[in-house]
N, C-alpha and C positions, 0 to 999 in steps of 0.2 A: 138740266136744271136751269132755272132763271138766275140772273145776277142776284136778285134778292134772296133766293134760296141758297145760293153759294155763299153769300155774305152771312146769312143766318148760321150756316154750318161753321164758318170761321168763328163767329161769336159764341156758339155753343161750345166749341173746343176751348176758347179763351175762358169762358165762365167755368168750365169743368177743370181745366188744367192749371189755370192761374188763380182763380178765386175759389175753387172747390176745396174739398176736404184735404186733398193731398196736392200740394203745389209741385209742378214740374216746370222749373225755370227755363228749360230748353224751349218751351212754347214761346217765350219772348223772342228768341232768335228766329223761330220758325214762322210766326204769323204777325209779329209787330213790326211796323216799319222802323228803320234805323233811328228816326227822329220822332217816334210816337210821343204824343202828349197824353199824360194821365192826370186828370184834374178832378178832385173831389173837395168838398167844402171843409173837411176835417184836416186836410194836410196841404202843404205847399204843393203847387203843381210840379209834376215830374216830367222830364223830357229825355228821351233816348233810352235805348235798351239797357245800358248799364245802370242808369239812374233808377229805372223801373225795377230791375232785378234787386238792386240794393234796398229799395223801399220795401219790397215784399219780403226779402230776407230778414230785415229788421222787424217788420210787422209780425211775421210768423215766429220769430224768436221770442218776442214779448207775449204773443198770443198763440201758443202752439196749436190750439184747437180751432183756430180761425177758419171760418168757412162761410161762404155765401151761396145761395141757390135761388133759382128763378121761382117767381110766384105767379107768373102769367106767361102766355105764349109771347114769343118775340114778334115784333112788328118791323117790317122792312119796307123801305121805299128808296129806290136808287142806291146810293152809297151808304145810306144810314140804316142802322138797326137799333131799335129801342127795346130795352128789357127792364122789367121790374124784378126786384130781388129782396131777400131778407137774409140776415146773417149776423155774425158776430163771433165772439169768443171770450175766453177767460184769461185775464192777465196773470199768468203764473211764471213768466220769464223775467228777463232783466228789465231794468229801468227803460222807459220809453219816452222819448222827447219829441216825437214827430207830430203831435197834435198842435194845431195853431194856437190853442188857448192855454196850454200848460203841459206839464210832464208828469209821468207816473214814476214813483220809486219802484224798485224791484218787487216783483211778486205780490201785488196787492190782493190777488184773489178775486178782484171785482170782475163781473161779467157784463158785457154789453151785447144787446140784441136790438137791431134796428133795421129799418127798411130804406129803400131808395129806388130811384129810376135812373137809368144810364142810357146815354146816346153814344153809340160808337159809329165812327166813320171807317168804312172798309173800302180800300181802293186796290184793285188788282190782287185780291186775296190777302192783303196786309192791313192790319188795323193802324190807322194813322192818328186817330184820337179817340179817347174814351173820356167823356165828360159826364159826371154824375152829380145828381142832387140827392144827398143822403139826409136822413133824419139825425144829423149830428147833435142836435140839442138832446135828444133822447140818449144817444151813446155817451156823450160827455157828462150828462147827469148821472147815468148809471155808474160811470167810472169815478164820480166824485170830483170832477174838474169844473162842473157847473153846479150851483146850488139851486134846488127847486124852491120857489117862494110860495 
């Protein structure tokens, strides 16, 4: 396989095991670089395996049915892989204060479903950064943290 195909395979595994219906946090240790950067507009940037695992543990605790999936074929060039996705979940867990614009009290029952595009950099089989542009306005409006006008 080419480097691009190898990198796509790493990203497919990441999308399935980290962002999919059932999280497997061991994937962080296996395919994320020790100082990986995870950066989305809804949350503070996260760096390093422990920080990324803590982020997902808290996110999944607050949104137990959280999951994201691909909506288009991955595109790869060199070290970079780009994916489009859709996903979300229902807030049935504890209070959640990781959004940049506000916090949710426990178990609001509100559901968010939104889309985004992510660029991942893969070097020597390890993800070194995941930078995404998500439709945070939609998610935050659905959760009641932003008001539609």
